[in-house]
N, C-alpha and C positions, 0 to 999 in steps of 0.2 A: 504493500500500500504506500502511495506517495505521501510525503510529509505534509501535515496539515498547514493550511494558510494561517499565518499569525496575524490576527486582526486586533487592533487597538482602537476602541471607540471612546471618544472624549466628549463629555457634556459638563457644563458649568456646575450643575447641581441637579439632584433628583427631587426637586419640589413637585408638588402635586399638579400635574398638567400633562398636556399632550407630548412634548418632547421627551420627558422622562419615561412615559409609558412606551413610546416608540423605541427609545434606546434600550430599555430593559427587555422588551419583547424580542428585539433582534439579538441581544446578548444571550438570552435564555434559549431561543428556539432555532437559531441558525444551525444547520446540520453539523453536529460535533465530530462527525467522521471526516469532515472537510475543513472545518475552521476551529482554531484555538482562539477563543474570544476573551478579551479582557476589557472591562468597562472602567474608565477613569472618571471620577467625579469630584466636585468640590462640596462644600457644606451649604446648607440652606439657612436663610434668615429664620429667626424664631417664629415669625407668623406664617411662614410659607408651608409648613407641613412637609413630611417626607413620604414619597410615593411608596417606597419599600415597606415602611412601617404601616402605612394605611392598608396595604394589600397583604400584610403579613408574609412578605417574601424575603428570601435571602439569596444572594448571588455568591457563588464560590470564587469567582475571579473578579473581585471588585477592589480597585485601588483608590484610596482616598488621598486627595490633595486639597486640604481645607482652604488653601489660599486661592483656589480657583474662584469659588463663590459667584455672587451676582454683581457686586459693585466694582467699579473701576477704582483701583488703588495702586498707584505706581509701585510702591515698595512690595506689596503683597503679590502684585502681578509678576514682578521680576522673580520673586521666589517661586511662584507657580510655574513660570517658564523654565527655570532651572531644574525644577523637580520633574517636569515633563520630559526635558532633554535626557536626564539621568534614567528615567523609566524607559524611554524609547531605546536608549543605548543598551539597556539590560534586556528588554523583550525582543528587540530587533524585528519590529513588525513589518510584514509585507504590505499591509494596508493600514493607514490611519484614516478613520472616518470621524469627523467632528460634527457636533450638533450645538446649536445656539450660538449667539454672536461672540461672546467673550471666549468661550472654549474654541470656537472656530478660529479666532485670531491667534490665541496663544498656542493651540494645538497645531495649527498649520505652520506657524513660525518654527516651532520645535521640530516638526517633521522635515522642514527645509534644512534646518541645522544638521539633523541626523541623516539627511539624504534618504528618507523613506521612499521606496520605489513608487508607491501609489497613494495619492492623497485625495480624499472625497470630503465634501462638506454638504450638509443638508440645511436648507433654510426652512424652518417651520413657521413661515411668515418672515417678518424682518422688523428691525427697530428703526427704520429709516423714514417712518411717518408716524407722528402722534406721540413720540417719546421725548425728543430733545429739541433744543432751539435750532433755528435754521443754520447757524454757523457750526454748531456741534454736529448736526446731521451731515453737512457738507464734508466735514473732517472724516466722519465714519464712512461716508460713501467713497472717499478717496482711498481709505484703508481697504475697503471691500474690493474695489477695482484692482488694487495692487495684489491682494491675495488671490483673487479670481484668476489672474494670469499665471499663478503658480500652483493652481489646483487642477488635478487631472480630470475631475468631474464634479460639477455643481448640480445639486438636486433641489427641487422645490416641491412642496407637498400639494401644490395646485398650479394649474396652468396660468391662472391670473397672477399669482405671486411671481412665477417665472417671468412673465411679460413685464411686470412692474420693475423687476430688478434689471432685466435687459434694457429697459427704457432709461434706466439710470446709468447705463454704461458698465454694468457689472456682469462680466462673463460674455460669452459668445453663444449664438444659437446652437452651434455644433457641440459645445462643451457643457451645455446646460440642459438637463433633462427634468421631466416631471415624473415624480414617483409618489403617488398619493399615499396617505396613511393607510395602515392596515391594523385593525383592532380585533380583539377577541369578542365578537358580537353575539355569540351563542346565548349568554345570560339574558340579553335584551330581547332575543327572538322568542324566548320561552318564559317571559316575565308575567304573563297574564295570570298565572296561578297565584301571584303575590298581590293581586289587586285588593285594595281595602286596608292593607296593613299600615301604610303611611297615614291614611285618613284617621284610623283609630288612634295612632300616635298623636296626631294633632287635634283630636277630638272634633273632627269635621265630618259632617254627614255625607252619605253617598252621592247626593245630588248637588252639593255645594261646589261650584267651580274653583279649581286651583290652577293658578298660573305660576310657573317656576322658571328660575334661571339657575344654571349650574356653571359657576365660573369663580376663579380666584378674585378676592376682593381687593383689586388693584386698579389704579386709575384707567388703564387702557381698556378695561372691561366696561367702564361707564355705567356703573350700577345706579348712579343718580338719574340716568335716563330711564332705567327700569322703574324706579320709584316714582318718577314724574308720570310715567305712563300708568302706573298702578293707581295713582291719585285720579287720573282721568277715568280709568276703568271703574273705579269705586263709585264715581258719580252716576254711571250708567248701570252697573251691576253691583249694587251695594253689598250683596252677600258674598262676593268673590274674595278668596284668600290668595296670598302670595307667598311662595316659598323661595328663599334665597339659600342655595346650597353652595358651600365653600367658605373659606375664611381668608384672612389676610390683613394687611396693614390698615385698611379703611373700615374695619368693622365698626368701631365705636362711632366714627363719623357718619356712617350710613344708618346706624341705629338712631342717632340723634336726628338725622334728616327724616327718618320714618315718623318720628314724633312730631316734627314741625309740619309735616304734610297731613297730619291727622289720621295716620294709618296704624296707630297703636292697636294691637290685638288682631290686625289683619295681615301683618307681615311676619313670617316665621323665619328666623335665622337658624339654619340647621347645621352650620359648620361643615367640616369635612365628613364625608360619608363613604363607607366601604360597601354600601348596599344600594348602589345606584339603580339596579334593576327594580328594586322595591320602591324606589323614589319615583322613577319615570312613569311607572305604570299607573300611578294615581294622579299624574299631572294632566290637565285637560289641554293645556298649551305650554310648550317650552319656548322661552324667549332667549335671545342673546343680543346685547346692546353695544358690542365692542366698537371702538374707533378704528381698530386695525386687527386683522386676523390672518392666520395662515389657512389651515383647514380645521375648523374647530371640532375637537373631540366630543364636546357635549352635544352638538347638533347631530353628529354621526350616531352617537349612542341613542339619542332621543328618537331619531328616525328609525333605527333598528328596532326600537320598542314600539314603533307605529304611532308615535306621538306627532301631532301637527306642530310645526315650528314657525316662529316669527322672528326674524333677525334683521339687523342692520346690514345694508348692502355694502360690505367692505371686504377688501382682500380677497381671499379665496371663497368667501361665503356664496357668491353667485355661481361658482363652479359646482357647489354642492346642492343648493336649494333652487329649484326651478320655480320662480314666482308664479303663484296661482295653481301649481300642479302638486309639488311636494312640500309646499310651505308658502309663506309670504315674506316679502322683503320690504323694508322701509328705509328711507334715507337716513344716514347717520345723523344723530342729534335731534331727530324729529319725534318727540314724545307723542304728539297727537296722532301722527301716522302709525306709529307703533301700537298705540292704544286702539285705534280704529280697526287695525288688522286683527288684533286679539279679540276685541268685542265681536267682530264679524264671525269669527270661528266659534266663539262661545254660543252665539245665537243660532248657529247652523251646524248641529252635531253631525249630520250626514256628510256635509262638506268636509268638516274636520276629520271625520273617520276616513274619507276617501283620500285626503291629503296624507294622513298617517300611513295608509297602505301604500301610496305611491312613494313616500319617503323610504319605507322599508325596502321596496324593490330597487330604489336608487342606490342604497348603500350596501345591500347584501345580494350577491357575494362580492361586489366590486371592491368594497373597502374592508373585507375580512382579512384576518392575519395571514392566512395561507397565501393569499395573493401578494402581500408585501414581502413575505419570505422568499417567494419565487422570484419576484422582481429584483430584490437585492442580490440574491444568489446569481442571477443572470448578469447583473451589472458587474459584480466582482469578477465573474468568469470572463466577461468581455474585456475588462480592464487588464486582467492578467494576460490574456491572449495578445492584446495590443502591446504590452510590455515585452513579451517573449519575441514578438516579431521585430 
């Protein structure tokens, strides 16, 4: 048997969210007869949660570099770069695959220093819109352009994200591929048997509408828009309840905003949940209000659970949600449009049910884990073949 391909995967942190889920799934489930996989990660902030802990998982080949983290800190980043270089010199990877912005920068520089044969980077969205000031964004765009010229393959989780980055001069069409997310969707396909459990937990009757959002409580997810829409919906559907699933740095601020909007007792902050199949099945509509997105995991999961979705039309969301068919799209920042779309679905259960069914067909099997594993295996095989030629 030929020697296994040494694969080093680098991500800034395993906080609760799509990139961590993606990186862990690939590390766990790529064919171990072909790949020797090591996952390198930094540490999370106190409010971010840890994906492995939430899912009660452990990885045998996990390397911690705490200095990686989320925030940009020159001294710590220099330490993280040095530790990545030492690790790569010890492991001698055939492929380095980086995820998220900071890990993508430090990981790819370390791979250049160590002359790693093949370097891949995945954009799970990007931080070049909605995160920083214009001058800081221009600086980061320049860094991404420089790194792209030194990366053997760039991946985007949606075609729209790929096109946005190409329009900024990052990468070239021949070097930039779209590889959508792949998730373990089976729990959401069979969640119907769990119906009613969340409602009992919240002391909500079977006919009371519940609108939910599943997202980290961070500025880019724009929960203030969800709450503004909730206030609009409450005026039309006063019995409606609202579930906010997730946690993060904005929790206290959002709880205070709930009070100012007169929604006390109507909004339930549920924190991190490891039983999302049990949550989605009792939501009448799942919303997402982000200012920027890649390919949002929460919408994929909700659609697999046959829930109708309403989301802001940003990033890769329109690649996922066909407006009027598998869900509804609203302009970013428009609470009234968001509320109107949600109220329309609450008032028309047959239409909502049809959208939920269409959503399930859209994400399964196209966005199931097996497809992702096959795509990534094919990508690595092609890149190795190119190198050998």
